[in-house]
N, C-alpha and C positions, 0 to 999 in steps of 0.2 A: 424692586420694592425698596424704598428708603428705610433704613434702620432708625429706630428711635435713638435719641441722644442718651448719654449716660445718665443724665438727671432723671429722665422719665423711666429708664430701665431700672434705676435704683428704686424709684418710687413704686413701680409695679412689683418688683421683687419684694419690697418691704410690705406692700399690700397683700401679696399672695401669702407670704409667711404669716402675717398677722391674721388673715382670714383662716388659714389652717389652724393657727393657735386658738382662735375663737371657736371654731367648729369643735376641735378636740375638747376645749374647756366646756362648751355647752353639752356635748355628749356625756362627758364625765359627770357634770353636775346632774344631768337628767338621770343617769344610771344611779348615781348616789342618792338622789331624791326618791327614786323608785324603791331602792333598798331600804331607805329610812322609813318611808310610808308603809311598806310591807311589814317591816320589823315592828312598827308601832301598832299596826293592825293585829299582827300575830300576838303581841303582848296583851292587847285588849281582849282578844279571843281567849287567850290562856287564863286571864284573870276571871273572866266570866265563867269559864269552865270550872275553875277552882271553886267558885261560889256554888255552882250546881253540885259539884262533888261533895261539898260540905253538907248541903241539904240532903243528898242521898245518904250520906253517912249517918246523919242524925235521925232519919226516919226509922220507926219501929216496925212498920208493916207496909205492905204494898198499897193499901188504901190510903194510909196517911201520906205516903210518898206522892201518889197521884194528886191528892188534894193540895199538898204544899207546892208541888211543881206548877200546877195550873194557876194557883193563887198568886204565886210570886213572879212567874215568868211568861204567862200566856200573853200578856199585853205589854211587853217591854218596849220602850220607845226606840231603842237603838238596835238591839240584837234580835236575830231570828234564831229560835231554838227548837230543837226536836229531840225527844227521847223515845226510843223504840225498844221493844223487847225482841232481841235477836234480829233487829233490823226489819221487823214485820209489824207487830202490834204496837200501836202508838200509845205512849204514856203522857207525852206532852207535845204540843205543836202550837207555835205562836199563832196569834189570831190572823196576821197578815198572810200567813202561808197555810192556813187551815185546810184549804182545798187541795193545794198542790204538794205541800210538804217540801222538805229539802232532799236533794238527790243523794243516793247512796254513795259513799266514798269509792273512788276507783280502786283503792287498796284497803281492804278491811283491816282495821287495827287489831292487833293481838290483845288478849286479855291481860297481858303482863304490864300494862301501863303505857303502852306505845300510843303516841298521838300522831295524827296524820293531818298536815296542812295542805290545802289545795285550792286552786282557783276554779270556781264553778259558775254556772249560769243559774241564778235563782229565778224560777218562773214568776213572772209578774214584777220582778225588780231589775233584772239584768245581771251584770257581772258582780260577783262577790267573792269573799274569802271565807273559807269554811274550815273549821277544826273538828276532827272526829276522834272519839276515844271510847274504847270498850271498858265498861265497869261491871264487875261481877258482884252481885249482892246475894244474901242468903236465900232470897226468894226469886231472883231472876237475873239473867245476863242482859245488861242494858247497853245500848249504843247511844252515846250522848253526842249531839252535833250542835255546834254554835256557829252561826254565819253572820257576816257583817257586810253591808252594801259597800262596793268598791267605787261607787260613783263619786264619792267625796274625794278619794285619792286621785281619781281621773281628773276631777275638776281642778285640784291643786296642780297636778302636772300640766294640764292645759294652760293654766294661768302662767306657770313658769315658762313654758315654751313660747307663749305669746310675748312675754317680756324679751326673751332671746331674739325672736324673729323681728320684733319692732325696734329694739335698741341695737342689735348687731350691725345691720347695714349702716345705721347712722354713725355708730362708733367707727366702722370701717372707713366710711367716707371722710370722717374727721381725721382719722389716722393717716389716710392717704394725703390729705391736704397738708398735715403737719410733716409727713415724710417728704413731700415735694419741697416744702420750705427748708427742711433740714438738709436735703440733698443740694438744694440751691446754695445754701450757706456753706456747706462743706466743700462744694466745687467752685465757690467764688475765687479762692486763691489760684485754682487752675486757670480760670478765665484771666486773672491778672497776669499769671505767668505767660499765657498765650499772647496776651497783648504786649507784654514786655519783649517776648521773643520775636514778635512780629516787627519790632523796631530795630532788631539786630540784622544788619545787612553786611554784604562783603566789605563795605567801606566803614562799618561801625562795629567791627569785631572786638573793639576794646570795651564794649559795654558788657555787663553781667546781670544775671537775673537776681532779684532780691531773695534772701533766705531768712525770713523772720525767725523761724524755728528750725535750725539745721538738723534736729534730731528726729523729727517726724517724717512721715512718708513723703510729703510735699517738699520738705527741706532736702531730703536725700535726692529727690528728683531734680530739684533746682541745682544741687551740687553736681550731679551727674551731667546735667545740661551745661553748666558753667565749665566743667572740665572738658566737655566736647568742644565748646566754643573756644576755649583756650588752645586746644589742639588745632582747631581750624585756623585760629589767628596765627599760630606758629607756622602752620603749613602755608597759609597765604603769604606770610612774611618771607618764608624761604623761597616760594615761587617768585615773588616780586624781586627779591634780591638776586635769585638765579637768572631771571629774565634780564634785569638791569646789567648784571655782570656779563652775561652772554652777549648782550648788545654791545657793551663796551669792548669786550674781547674781540668781537667781530669787526667793530668799527675801526679799531687801531690798524690792523693789517690792511683793511680795505682802503683806509685813508693813505697808508704808505704806498700801496699799489697805485692809487690814483695820482698821488704827487709825483712818483717816479715817472709814470707815463706822461704826465703833463710837462714835466721838466725836460724829458727826452724829446718831446715833440716841439719844444719852443724853437729849436734851431737844428739844422742838419748836422749829423754827427757821423763819424767814421764807423765801420762795422764793429770794431773792437769795443767801442763805447756802447753800441746797441747790444752787443753780446753781454757785457757786464750788467747792463740794465735788466736784460731778460733773465740772467742768472739770479739777480737780486729779487726780481719779481717771482721767480720760480720758488725761491726759499719761502717767501711770504705765502705763496699758494700752498706749499707743503704744510706750513704752519696752520693755515686755515683748514686744510684737509684733516689734519690730526685733531684740531679743535672740534670740527664738525662731527667726526667719528666719536670722539669722547662724549660730546653732548647727546648724540643719538643713543649711545650706550646707556647713559644715565637716564635718559627719557624712558628707555625700555625697562630699566630697573624700577623707575617710579611707577610705571604702568603695570608692574608685577608680571612681566612676561616670563613664563616658566622656562628655565634653562633645560638643556638636554643633559641629564645626568647619566653617568655610566661608571662602571668600575674600571679604574685605570691605575697604572703604575706611576706613582708620583716621582720616584727616584729617576726613572727613565725620562720623564718629562722635564725634570730639573736639569738633567744632563744635556738634553737636546736644546733647551733655551739658552743655557750657559754657553754652549758651543756656538750658537748663532750670535750671541752678544759679544764674543771675544773680539770680533772685528771692530765693533763700535768702540770698545774700550781701547783697542790698539790705536785707532784713529785719534783718540784723545791722549795718547802717550800714557796710558794706564795699563796695569796688569789685572786681569780677571782670572781668579783661581777657583777651581772646584775642589772642595775639601773631600778627600777620599779617606776611607770608603764611604759611599752613600748607603744609608740604611734602606734596604728594600721594603717598600710598603705599598699597600693598595688603598686608594680613597674612592669614595663615591661622589663624583663631581662632574662639572662641565669642563671638558678639555680646553676649549677656547678661552673660557674665563680664567682658568688657572694659568694658562700661558700668558694672558694679558697681565695678570697680577705680577707674575715673575718678571716679565719684560719691563713693567713700570718700575718695580723695585730696583732692578739692575740699572735701568736708564737713569733713575734719579741719582743713584750713586755715581754714575759716570758724569752727569751734569754738575754735581756739586762737589766733585773732587778735583784737585789741581793736578797738573802734569806730574808724572811719576807716582801718582796715587795707586794704592792697592785696594782691590775689591775682592772679597771672599764670599763664596756661596756654599752653604752646607745644608744637610738634611739629617735630622735625627728622628728615631722612632722608639717610643717607650710607652708602656701602659695604655695601649690602644689609642695613641695620639702621635701624629706626625708634626714635627716642628721644623719649618723652613726658615732659614735666616740669610740675610744679605748684610754684610758689614763692610764699611769702607774707612779710609783714612782722610775723609773729606774735611770741609771747613766746619762741620757740626752745626747744631741748631741751639739757639738760646732757649732757656727753660720757659720763658714767658710765651714762646711761640708754639711749643709742643702740643698743648691742648687743642690748638686750632688747625693743626696740620691736615686733618682729614676733612675740613670744610671745603666746599666747592669754591674754586677760584682764589683760595687763600694762598698767598705767597709771602715769603720773607725776602724783602728787596735786597738786603745785604747778602743773601745766600745765592745770588744769581750774578756772579761777577763775570762769567765767561760766555753766557748764552742767553738768548731771548726766545728760545723755541719752546719753553715750558708753557703749558696751558693752565696750570693750577687745578687740573682735574684728575691727575694721575693717582694721587693717594685717595681721593674720593672714590674712584673706581675700585681701588684695592679694598677699601672698607666695604663697599657694596658686595664685592666678590666674597670677602670673608664672611659676611652675614649670610649670604645665600648658601654657603657651605657649612653653616653652623660652627664657624671658626672665630678666632680672635686674631687681631693684628696689633702689634705693640711697637713702640719706638723708644730707643735709648740713644741719647746723643750727648756729646760734650764738645763745646766750641773749641776749635783748633785741634781736636783729637780725632773725631770721626763719629759715625752714626751706625747703629745696628737696628735693622728692621726685622721683626720676628712675626711669622704667620703660623698659627697652630690650628689644626683641624682633626676631626676623628679619622682613624685609619685602622687597618689591620695588616698583619704580617703576610708576606708572600709565602705561599706554599712552594717548597723546592720542587722544580720540575712540573708545577701545576699548569693548568690551562691559562690562568691569568698572566703568567710570565710570558708564555709563548705568544698569546694573542696580542699583548702589548708591544712586544718587540716587532711583531709583524705590522702593527698599526703605525709605529714610528718609522719603519722602513718604507 
């Protein structure tokens, strides 16, 4: 079943609320009118009873009282009156009820001035309102009753209800029409926003939605959507740049491989020349392999592939990676030193990712340090935080390049005097690993002096002789 659109839903909700308000208003007015009419009727009955009481009080004897009562009240045009002695022998009965009389009150009033109001059925007239009061005279105990026909009140109430029933639906329909127009007008900016948003495609992410009033609800919605579009634009830009840079990085070694193969095949050569060509091609293939692995790792990070976290000894991992990289540093005529003692600590992280980060940091120091350079690796632990650092005596980095070091494929050309094996992705991978471990990575460098890379992440101390220590040593072995 298709749901109604927001415009119709708002209109129907508005109509339902208005209908409920009208019903409550009509019921309240009806009850108020009933109360007012009854109060007016009771007041009239009380006034007429007061007149009768005055006549009774002025009478000197029973005969005079009977004569005066029948003379003044027997043919009254409005009220029906009855005066009986002890509710039995009649002293007065209006002409219109001469045969039937008024009914006795359901609760007989006491002689101490109590009055009883009640709704009764008057024979020959229908529903009415009756007031009863007991009056004690020197010659008799009288029950005075005054009644008034309620048909007039019922007629007034009926007219009021007819007005409600005839005008209520008309007012409700008119209000629904107005509500629909108001909902349409209120939602018109949403329609315009939808039309504008429809024009924004992957090739037109530079466009933004208009925000005539940035402080109202639609303005905040437009600001939120504009922020999302801006983030999409940045993401698309990064993807395009990443794709272009990756294509460029892959094209260069592939072109070199093709050129070497074509030149080699132009003329017959001796085995030594073929060997040199194959060795050169193998170097390019290794570079392509590293580049492809780094690209694959970053793609997995972008796809939010969850790493395999576990508790591990960071100090033992640092020692293991440093031992492996000593041969690489020695091949470049550099010294790699592990600063002892290492602070024993345990981190919750992915072993392979942390190894890759440390390998990249040490490898960068090797690549950008001259012969006889010195590289130092250390680990500190304090206040529930481990800090790993790699510092070298390399060529350093200019200040203007430091904010861009962690961008993908970013390289400082002057910082690559001795090798062409760098892919420009090593520090991007380090930053991704740091973020995945809720850590931070920082660089301090001075041209001609050296560079210090620092990686900090949450950690905890090693319990002496605990299970963490033994399990980690066994894992490394």
